[in-house]
C-alpha positions as CSV (number, residue, x, y, z in Angstrom):
1,X,-14.7,-24.2,-39.2
2,X,-17.6,-26.1,-40.7
3,X,-15.2,-28.3,-42.7
4,X,-13.1,-29.1,-39.7
5,X,-16.2,-29.8,-37.6
6,X,-17.5,-32.1,-40.3
7,X,-14.2,-33.9,-40.4
8,X,-14.2,-34.4,-36.7
9,X,-17.8,-35.8,-36.7
10,X,-16.9,-38.1,-39.6
11,X,-13.8,-39.3,-37.7
12,X,-15.8,-39.9,-34.6
13,X,-18.4,-41.8,-36.5
14,X,-15.7,-44.0,-38.2
15,X,-14.1,-44.8,-34.8
16,X,-17.5,-45.8,-33.3
17,X,-18.3,-47.9,-36.4
18,X,-15.0,-49.8,-36.0
19,X,-15.5,-50.3,-32.3
20,X,-19.0,-51.8,-33.0
21,X,-17.4,-54.1,-35.6
22,X,-14.8,-55.2,-33.1
23,X,-17.5,-55.9,-30.4
24,X,-19.6,-57.8,-32.9
25,X,-16.5,-59.9,-33.9
26,X,-15.1,-60.8,-30.5
27,X,-18.1,-61.0,-28.1
28,X,-19.5,-64.3,-29.4
29,X,-16.3,-66.2,-28.7
30,X,-16.1,-64.5,-25.3
31,X,-19.7,-65.7,-24.6
32,X,-18.9,-69.2,-25.6
33,X,-15.8,-69.3,-23.4
34,X,-17.7,-67.9,-20.4
35,X,-20.5,-70.4,-20.9
36,X,-18.0,-73.2,-20.8
37,X,-16.1,-71.8,-17.8
38,X,-19.3,-71.6,-15.7
39,X,-20.6,-75.0,-16.7
40,X,-18.6,-78.1,-17.9
41,X,-15.1,-76.7,-18.1
42,X,-14.2,-74.6,-15.0
43,X,-10.9,-72.7,-15.1
44,X,-9.0,-70.7,-12.5
45,X,-9.9,-67.1,-11.8
46,X,-6.4,-66.0,-12.8
47,X,-6.8,-67.4,-16.3
48,X,-10.3,-66.0,-16.6
49,X,-9.2,-62.5,-15.6
50,X,-6.3,-62.6,-18.0
51,X,-8.7,-63.7,-20.8
52,X,-11.2,-60.9,-20.0
53,X,-8.5,-58.2,-20.0
54,X,-7.0,-59.7,-23.1
55,X,-10.5,-59.4,-24.7
56,X,-10.6,-55.6,-24.1
57,X,-7.1,-55.3,-25.6
58,X,-8.0,-57.4,-28.6
59,X,-11.1,-55.4,-29.3
60,X,-9.2,-52.1,-29.0
61,X,-6.5,-53.4,-31.2
62,X,-8.9,-54.6,-33.9
63,X,-10.6,-51.2,-34.0
64,X,-7.3,-49.3,-34.4
65,X,-5.8,-51.9,-36.9
66,X,-8.9,-51.7,-39.2
67,X,-8.7,-47.9,-39.2
68,X,-4.9,-48.1,-40.0
69,X,-5.4,-50.7,-42.7
70,X,-7.9,-48.4,-44.5
71,X,-5.9,-45.2,-44.2
72,X,-2.4,-46.5,-44.6
73,X,-1.7,-50.1,-45.7
74,X,-4.3,-50.2,-48.5
75,X,-3.4,-46.8,-50.1
76,X,0.3,-47.7,-49.8
77,X,-0.2,-51.0,-51.6
78,X,-2.5,-49.5,-54.3
79,X,-0.1,-46.6,-55.1
80,X,2.9,-48.8,-55.3
81,X,1.1,-51.4,-57.4
82,X,-0.2,-48.9,-60.0
83,X,3.1,-47.0,-60.2
84,X,5.3,-50.1,-60.7
85,X,2.9,-51.4,-63.5
86,X,3.2,-48.2,-65.4
87,X,6.8,-48.9,-66.2
88,X,5.8,-51.7,-68.6
89,X,9.2,-53.3,-67.9
90,X,8.8,-56.9,-66.8
91,X,12.2,-57.0,-65.1
92,X,11.4,-53.9,-63.1
93,X,8.0,-55.2,-62.1
94,X,9.5,-58.7,-61.2
95,X,12.3,-57.1,-59.2
96,X,10.1,-54.8,-57.2
97,X,7.5,-57.5,-56.6
98,X,10.2,-59.9,-55.2
99,X,11.5,-57.1,-53.0
100,X,8.0,-56.3,-51.7
101,X,7.2,-60.0,-51.0
102,X,10.5,-60.5,-49.2
103,X,10.3,-57.4,-47.1
104,X,6.6,-57.7,-46.1
105,X,7.1,-61.4,-45.2
106,X,10.0,-60.6,-42.9
107,X,7.7,-58.0,-41.4
108,X,5.0,-60.5,-40.5
109,X,4.9,-61.0,-36.7
110,X,3.4,-64.5,-37.1
111,X,6.5,-65.7,-38.9
112,X,8.5,-65.3,-35.7
113,X,6.0,-67.7,-34.0
114,X,6.4,-70.2,-36.8
115,X,10.2,-70.1,-36.5
116,X,10.0,-70.8,-32.8
117,X,7.9,-73.9,-33.6
118,X,10.7,-75.6,-35.7
119,X,13.6,-75.9,-33.2
120,X,15.6,-78.1,-35.5
121,X,16.1,-75.2,-38.0
122,X,17.8,-71.9,-37.0
123,X,15.3,-69.1,-36.8
124,X,17.1,-66.9,-39.3
125,X,17.3,-69.7,-41.8
126,X,13.6,-70.4,-41.7
127,X,12.6,-66.7,-41.8
128,X,14.8,-66.0,-44.8
129,X,13.7,-69.2,-46.6
130,X,10.0,-68.4,-46.1
131,X,10.5,-64.8,-47.2
132,X,12.3,-66.0,-50.3
133,X,9.4,-68.3,-51.1
134,X,6.8,-65.6,-50.7
135,X,8.9,-63.2,-52.8
136,X,9.3,-65.6,-55.7
137,X,5.6,-66.5,-55.7
138,X,4.5,-62.9,-55.6
139,X,6.5,-62.4,-58.8
140,X,4.6,-65.4,-60.3
141,X,1.3,-64.0,-59.0
142,X,1.8,-60.5,-60.6
143,X,3.0,-62.0,-63.9
144,X,-0.1,-64.2,-64.0
145,X,-2.2,-61.1,-63.4
146,X,-0.4,-59.1,-66.2
147,X,-0.6,-61.9,-68.7
148,X,-4.1,-63.1,-67.7
149,X,-3.1,-66.7,-67.0
150,X,-5.9,-68.8,-65.6
151,X,-5.4,-69.3,-61.8
152,X,-6.7,-72.9,-61.6
153,X,-3.9,-74.3,-63.8
154,X,-1.2,-72.7,-61.7
155,X,-2.8,-73.9,-58.5
156,X,-3.0,-77.5,-59.8
157,X,0.7,-77.4,-60.8
158,X,2.0,-75.9,-57.6
159,X,-0.1,-77.9,-55.2
160,X,0.8,-81.0,-57.2
161,X,4.4,-80.2,-56.5
162,X,3.6,-79.7,-52.8
163,X,2.0,-83.1,-52.4
164,X,4.7,-84.9,-54.3
165,X,7.3,-83.3,-52.1
166,X,5.2,-84.2,-49.0
167,X,6.0,-87.9,-49.7
168,X,9.7,-87.3,-49.0
169,X,9.4,-84.8,-46.0
170,X,9.8,-86.0,-42.4
171,X,6.4,-86.2,-40.7
172,X,7.5,-83.8,-38.0
173,X,7.8,-81.1,-40.7
174,X,4.5,-81.8,-42.5
175,X,2.0,-80.1,-40.2
176,X,4.3,-77.1,-39.6
177,X,5.0,-76.7,-43.3
178,X,1.3,-76.6,-44.2
179,X,0.7,-74.3,-41.2
180,X,3.3,-71.9,-42.6
181,X,1.2,-71.2,-45.7
182,X,-1.6,-69.7,-43.5
183,X,0.6,-68.1,-40.8
184,X,2.8,-66.0,-43.2
185,X,-0.3,-64.4,-44.8
186,X,-1.3,-62.4,-41.7
187,X,-2.3,-58.9,-40.7
188,X,0.8,-57.3,-42.0
189,X,1.0,-59.0,-45.3
190,X,-2.6,-59.2,-46.5
191,X,-3.6,-55.5,-46.6
192,X,-0.5,-54.6,-48.5
193,X,-0.4,-57.5,-51.0
194,X,-4.1,-57.4,-51.7
195,X,-4.0,-53.6,-52.3
196,X,-0.9,-54.2,-54.5
197,X,-3.0,-56.5,-56.7
198,X,-5.8,-53.9,-57.1
199,X,-3.2,-51.3,-58.0
200,X,-1.6,-53.6,-60.7
201,X,-5.0,-54.7,-62.1
202,X,-6.0,-51.0,-62.5
203,X,-3.8,-50.6,-65.6
204,X,-5.7,-53.4,-67.4
205,X,-8.9,-52.4,-69.2
206,X,-10.3,-55.8,-70.1
207,X,-13.4,-57.3,-68.4
208,X,-11.4,-59.8,-66.3
209,X,-9.1,-57.3,-64.7
210,X,-11.2,-57.2,-61.5
211,X,-11.2,-61.0,-61.3
212,X,-7.4,-61.2,-61.6
213,X,-6.9,-58.6,-58.9
214,X,-7.5,-61.5,-56.5
215,X,-5.3,-64.6,-56.3
216,X,-2.0,-63.0,-55.0
217,X,-2.5,-64.3,-51.5
218,X,-3.4,-67.7,-52.9
219,X,-0.1,-68.1,-54.7
220,X,1.9,-66.5,-52.0
221,X,0.6,-69.1,-49.5
222,X,2.3,-71.8,-51.6
223,X,5.8,-70.4,-51.2
224,X,6.2,-70.9,-47.5
225,X,4.9,-74.5,-47.7
226,X,7.5,-75.4,-50.3
227,X,10.2,-73.5,-48.4
228,X,9.6,-75.3,-45.1
229,X,9.4,-78.7,-46.9
230,X,12.7,-78.0,-48.6
231,X,14.2,-77.3,-45.2
232,X,12.7,-80.6,-44.0
233,X,14.8,-82.4,-46.6
234,X,18.0,-80.7,-45.4
235,X,17.4,-80.8,-41.6
236,X,16.5,-84.2,-40.0
237,X,15.3,-83.5,-36.5
238,X,14.2,-85.9,-33.8
239,X,10.8,-85.1,-32.3
240,X,10.5,-81.4,-32.0
241,X,10.2,-80.0,-28.5
242,X,7.0,-78.3,-27.5
243,X,6.8,-75.9,-24.6
244,X,3.2,-75.1,-23.5
245,X,2.3,-71.5,-22.7
246,X,2.8,-70.5,-19.1
247,X,-0.4,-70.6,-17.1
248,X,-0.7,-67.3,-15.3
249,X,-1.3,-67.0,-11.5
250,X,-2.4,-63.6,-10.3
251,X,-3.3,-62.6,-6.7
252,X,-4.8,-59.1,-7.3
253,X,-5.7,-56.6,-10.0
254,X,-2.3,-54.8,-9.8
255,X,-0.5,-58.1,-10.5
256,X,-2.9,-58.8,-13.4
257,X,-2.1,-55.4,-14.9
258,X,1.7,-55.9,-14.5
259,X,1.4,-59.2,-16.3
260,X,0.2,-57.4,-19.4
261,X,2.4,-54.3,-19.0
262,X,5.5,-56.5,-18.7
263,X,4.8,-58.0,-22.2
264,X,3.9,-54.7,-23.9
265,X,7.5,-53.6,-24.6
266,X,8.2,-57.0,-26.3
267,X,5.4,-56.5,-28.8
268,X,6.1,-52.8,-29.2
269,X,9.6,-53.7,-30.3
270,X,8.4,-56.7,-32.4
271,X,5.8,-54.6,-34.3
272,X,8.2,-51.7,-34.8
273,X,10.8,-54.0,-36.3
274,X,8.0,-55.5,-38.5
275,X,6.7,-52.2,-39.8
276,X,10.0,-50.5,-40.3
277,X,11.0,-52.3,-43.6
278,X,7.6,-51.6,-45.1
279,X,7.8,-47.9,-44.0
280,X,11.3,-47.4,-45.3
281,X,10.5,-49.1,-48.7
282,X,7.4,-46.8,-49.1
283,X,9.5,-43.7,-48.2
284,X,12.1,-44.6,-50.9
285,X,9.3,-45.3,-53.4
286,X,7.6,-42.0,-52.5
287,X,10.7,-40.0,-53.0
288,X,11.7,-41.6,-56.3
289,X,8.4,-42.4,-58.0
290,X,5.1,-41.6,-56.2
291,X,5.6,-38.1,-55.0
292,X,2.2,-38.0,-53.2
293,X,0.9,-34.7,-51.8
294,X,1.8,-33.8,-48.2
295,X,-1.9,-34.2,-47.3
296,X,-2.0,-37.8,-48.6
297,X,1.4,-38.6,-47.0
298,X,0.3,-37.2,-43.6
299,X,-2.9,-39.4,-43.8
300,X,-0.8,-42.5,-44.5
301,X,1.6,-41.7,-41.6
302,X,-1.3,-41.3,-39.2
303,X,-2.7,-44.6,-40.5
304,X,0.6,-46.3,-39.8
305,X,0.4,-45.1,-36.2
306,X,-3.1,-46.6,-35.9
307,X,-1.8,-49.9,-37.5
308,X,1.2,-50.0,-35.1
309,X,-0.8,-49.3,-32.0
310,X,-3.6,-51.7,-33.0
311,X,-1.3,-54.6,-33.7
312,X,0.6,-54.1,-30.4
313,X,-2.6,-54.1,-28.4
314,X,-4.1,-57.0,-30.4
315,X,-1.1,-59.3,-30.1
316,X,-0.5,-58.5,-26.5
317,X,-4.2,-59.3,-25.6
318,X,-4.2,-62.4,-27.8
319,X,-0.9,-63.9,-26.7
320,X,-1.0,-63.0,-23.0
321,X,-4.8,-63.4,-22.4
322,X,-6.1,-65.8,-25.0
323,X,-3.3,-68.3,-25.4
324,X,-3.2,-69.6,-21.8
325,X,-7.0,-69.7,-21.7
326,X,-7.1,-71.7,-24.9
327,X,-4.5,-74.2,-23.8
328,X,-6.0,-74.8,-20.4
329,X,-9.5,-75.0,-21.7
330,X,-8.4,-77.7,-24.2
331,X,-6.9,-79.7,-21.3
332,X,-10.1,-79.5,-19.3
333,X,-12.4,-80.4,-22.1
334,X,-10.1,-83.4,-23.2
335,X,-10.1,-84.6,-19.6
336,X,-13.9,-85.0,-19.5
337,X,-15.5,-88.4,-19.5
338,X,-16.6,-87.8,-23.2
339,X,-13.7,-85.8,-24.8
340,X,-15.5,-86.1,-28.1
341,X,-17.4,-82.9,-27.0
342,X,-14.3,-81.1,-28.2
343,X,-15.5,-81.5,-31.8
344,X,-18.8,-79.6,-31.6
345,X,-17.4,-77.0,-29.2
346,X,-14.4,-76.3,-31.5
347,X,-16.8,-76.0,-34.5
348,X,-18.9,-73.4,-32.7
349,X,-15.8,-71.5,-31.7
350,X,-14.5,-71.7,-35.3
351,X,-17.7,-70.2,-36.7
352,X,-17.3,-67.1,-34.6
353,X,-13.6,-66.6,-34.1
354,X,-12.8,-66.1,-37.8
355,X,-14.8,-62.9,-37.6
356,X,-12.2,-61.5,-35.2
357,X,-9.3,-62.0,-37.5
358,X,-8.0,-58.6,-38.6
359,X,-7.0,-59.6,-42.1
360,X,-10.4,-61.2,-42.7
361,X,-12.0,-57.7,-42.3
362,X,-9.6,-56.4,-45.0
363,X,-10.4,-59.2,-47.4
364,X,-14.2,-59.0,-47.0
365,X,-14.1,-55.2,-47.4
366,X,-12.0,-55.3,-50.6
367,X,-14.1,-58.1,-52.1
368,X,-17.3,-56.1,-51.6
369,X,-15.6,-52.9,-53.0
370,X,-14.0,-54.5,-56.1
371,X,-17.2,-56.3,-57.0
372,X,-19.4,-53.3,-56.4
373,X,-21.3,-55.2,-53.8
374,X,-22.1,-58.2,-56.0
375,X,-20.2,-60.4,-53.5
376,X,-21.2,-58.9,-50.2
377,X,-19.2,-58.7,-47.0
378,X,-21.9,-60.6,-45.3
379,X,-21.8,-63.4,-47.9
380,X,-18.0,-63.7,-47.5
381,X,-18.3,-63.7,-43.7
382,X,-20.8,-66.5,-43.8
383,X,-18.8,-68.6,-46.2
384,X,-15.6,-68.2,-44.1
385,X,-17.4,-69.0,-40.8
386,X,-18.8,-72.2,-42.2
387,X,-15.5,-73.2,-43.6
388,X,-13.5,-72.6,-40.4
389,X,-16.2,-74.3,-38.4
390,X,-15.8,-77.5,-40.4
391,X,-12.0,-77.2,-40.3
392,X,-12.0,-77.0,-36.5
393,X,-14.2,-80.1,-36.2
394,X,-11.8,-82.0,-38.5
395,X,-8.7,-80.7,-36.6
396,X,-10.2,-81.9,-33.2
397,X,-11.0,-85.3,-34.8
398,X,-7.3,-85.5,-35.7
399,X,-6.3,-84.7,-32.1
400,X,-8.6,-87.4,-30.8
401,X,-7.6,-90.1,-33.3
402,X,-4.0,-89.2,-34.4
403,X,-4.9,-89.6,-38.1
404,X,-2.2,-88.1,-40.4
405,X,-3.0,-84.6,-41.7
406,X,-2.5,-85.8,-45.3
407,X,-5.7,-87.9,-45.1
408,X,-7.5,-84.6,-44.8
409,X,-5.4,-82.2,-46.9
410,X,-5.1,-84.4,-50.0
411,X,-8.8,-84.9,-50.6
412,X,-9.6,-81.4,-49.4
413,X,-7.3,-79.7,-51.8
414,X,-8.2,-82.1,-54.6
415,X,-11.8,-81.2,-54.2
416,X,-11.1,-77.5,-54.1
417,X,-8.9,-77.8,-57.3
418,X,-11.6,-79.8,-59.2
419,X,-14.3,-77.3,-58.3
420,X,-12.1,-74.4,-59.5
421,X,-12.7,-75.5,-63.1
422,X,-16.5,-75.2,-62.8
423,X,-17.0,-71.9,-60.9
424,X,-16.6,-68.2,-61.9
425,X,-12.9,-67.4,-61.9
426,X,-13.3,-64.6,-59.4
427,X,-14.6,-67.1,-56.8
428,X,-11.6,-69.3,-57.2
429,X,-9.2,-66.5,-56.7
430,X,-11.1,-65.1,-53.7
431,X,-11.5,-68.6,-52.2
432,X,-7.8,-69.4,-52.3
433,X,-7.0,-65.9,-51.0
434,X,-9.4,-66.4,-48.1
435,X,-7.7,-69.7,-47.1
436,X,-4.5,-67.8,-46.2
437,X,-6.4,-64.9,-44.7
438,X,-8.7,-66.9,-42.4
439,X,-5.7,-68.5,-40.5
440,X,-4.3,-65.5,-38.6
441,X,-3.3,-64.5,-35.1
442,X,-6.6,-65.4,-33.5
443,X,-6.2,-69.0,-34.8
444,X,-2.6,-69.1,-33.6
445,X,-3.3,-67.6,-30.2
446,X,-6.5,-69.4,-29.2
447,X,-7.5,-72.4,-31.5
448,X,-4.0,-73.8,-31.9
449,X,-3.3,-73.7,-28.1
450,X,-6.8,-75.3,-27.6
451,X,-5.8,-78.2,-29.8
452,X,-2.3,-78.4,-28.1
453,X,-3.9,-78.5,-24.6
454,X,-6.3,-81.2,-25.6
455,X,-3.5,-83.2,-27.2
456,X,-1.4,-83.0,-24.0
457,X,-4.3,-84.2,-21.9
458,X,-4.9,-87.1,-24.3
459,X,-1.2,-88.1,-24.4
460,X,-0.9,-87.5,-28.1
461,X,2.0,-86.3,-30.2
462,X,1.8,-82.5,-30.2
463,X,3.9,-81.9,-33.3
464,X,2.1,-84.4,-35.6
465,X,-1.4,-84.3,-34.1
466,X,-2.0,-80.7,-32.7
467,X,0.0,-78.7,-35.2
468,X,-1.9,-78.5,-38.5
469,X,-4.9,-76.6,-37.1
470,X,-3.8,-73.5,-39.1
471,X,-3.5,-75.7,-42.3
472,X,-7.0,-77.1,-41.8
473,X,-8.4,-73.6,-41.3
474,X,-6.6,-72.5,-44.5
475,X,-8.1,-75.4,-46.5
476,X,-11.9,-75.5,-45.9
477,X,-12.7,-72.0,-47.1
478,X,-11.3,-73.0,-50.5
479,X,-14.3,-75.4,-50.8
480,X,-17.0,-73.3,-49.1
481,X,-16.4,-70.0,-51.0
482,X,-16.2,-71.9,-54.3
483,X,-19.4,-73.8,-53.3
484,X,-21.0,-70.3,-53.0
485,X,-19.8,-69.6,-56.6
486,X,-21.2,-72.9,-57.9
487,X,-24.5,-72.3,-56.2
488,X,-24.6,-68.8,-57.7
489,X,-23.9,-70.1,-61.2
490,X,-26.7,-72.7,-60.9
491,X,-29.1,-70.2,-59.4
492,X,-28.3,-67.7,-62.2
493,X,-28.8,-70.3,-64.9
494,X,-32.2,-71.3,-63.3
495,X,-33.3,-67.6,-63.2
496,X,-32.3,-67.1,-66.9
497,X,-34.3,-70.2,-67.9
498,X,-37.3,-69.0,-65.9
499,X,-37.2,-65.4,-67.2
500,X,-36.1,-66.1,-70.8
501,X,-36.2,-62.9,-72.8
502,X,-36.0,-60.5,-69.9
503,X,-33.0,-58.2,-69.6
504,X,-30.3,-58.9,-67.0
505,X,-30.2,-56.7,-63.9
506,X,-27.8,-53.8,-64.5
507,X,-25.2,-52.5,-62.1
508,X,-22.9,-55.5,-62.0
509,X,-20.8,-54.7,-65.0
510,X,-17.5,-55.4,-63.1
511,X,-18.5,-58.9,-62.2
512,X,-19.4,-61.8,-64.5
513,X,-23.2,-62.4,-64.4
514,X,-22.7,-65.8,-62.9
515,X,-20.5,-64.5,-60.1
516,X,-23.3,-62.6,-58.3
517,X,-24.5,-63.9,-55.0
518,X,-26.9,-62.5,-52.4
519,X,-27.1,-63.7,-48.8
């Protein structure tokens, strides 16, 4: 009885902790939107009510998803990763890795959104092509980990190929291609693939094993970019058609509730289809290889229910409540006498909205755990917020001026790749992972519509000027997180010089001495 009571209390405490985290993540962006609505950017009561109800669903969804990620997705990935590595057969590891990358990518809900944004290419073609790209690059990422190949050299090679190919791709494909790298590493993909990396690195006993457990998301983000660019060479569209989200009109509370309830079955079906391939793959692996105890299996199944319910609520709230509000708010702000105000407002939103991304929570938590707290969750959150804030300012500058996205991406990635040779290797892997993780459903459901609405009001080209927000969000954390590593290395060197002859602080044996940062 005491054990059961302790478990119940522990579970209740965990739920309250996750609810507090969801509140802390979402409330700042709600406060910013409300401040704008009641001052310089008034919106209709229908849109405001949809946004507020969507906020409740987003917070409930975040709470359940983070619980599910901890109890299901992460253990599944770690168990599969450690088991497949024990075979010591490269062909088996490569085959399973490709299958996992392919299945998990098809399961990613954000990929359906991407497919709809490229009307010139059949949905099935783009989904299979992107999944193929992620599968191939997951194989490359795991082989890099097993053989200890330095990540910066691979990143220079593959991003070099990306920018060479960009010179031949139609401009209507460029922004969407770069967006695809961030979109396909979303809430379904990140927990599983990151845990897979931790499981694979567990078989290595060298001091760099923990460093190399990161970097999978970084390489998997390149595959979709190359896949969509390759499709751009095959398909030659005219200007892609853009359909803005429907602006809701509700007359009473019952109609407001029906608006959300009507969309629930769509997302219930979508997430069920998304989770099913991962679930079936795990069941096959469990029966043939893992053979986990019934207790562990039951815990994972309960976690999958949490994950499913959380994603359904999160995506319904984000797409039905946040998307129309973001689009309309963009139109209103761009219609002001000084539309340049979009830049600081978007930067403020970007600073806070990244904290509400479900996959960001998973990344920050795993970084803190794998480094034994040397790189704290708070430090990661600050670095990502600063990066996304800068990216949103640049994205809105693009909307206002119509400058090609390559003028931002080429120097941005070049800077990130150059820095990668001067910082602790763990920071490079985490930084390039964080780029894909930061650009998730909150970005797609609120910030991208904000840019699209502003672009519509200004009479710009939606496809070339507004799309690319996700790509910008995916780029800047590469620089800010690595800048943290560079600052850490310089600070550590200064401390060593000041305290020459004193022993180093113990307790960080899993992280290189110059990889420690405190914020």
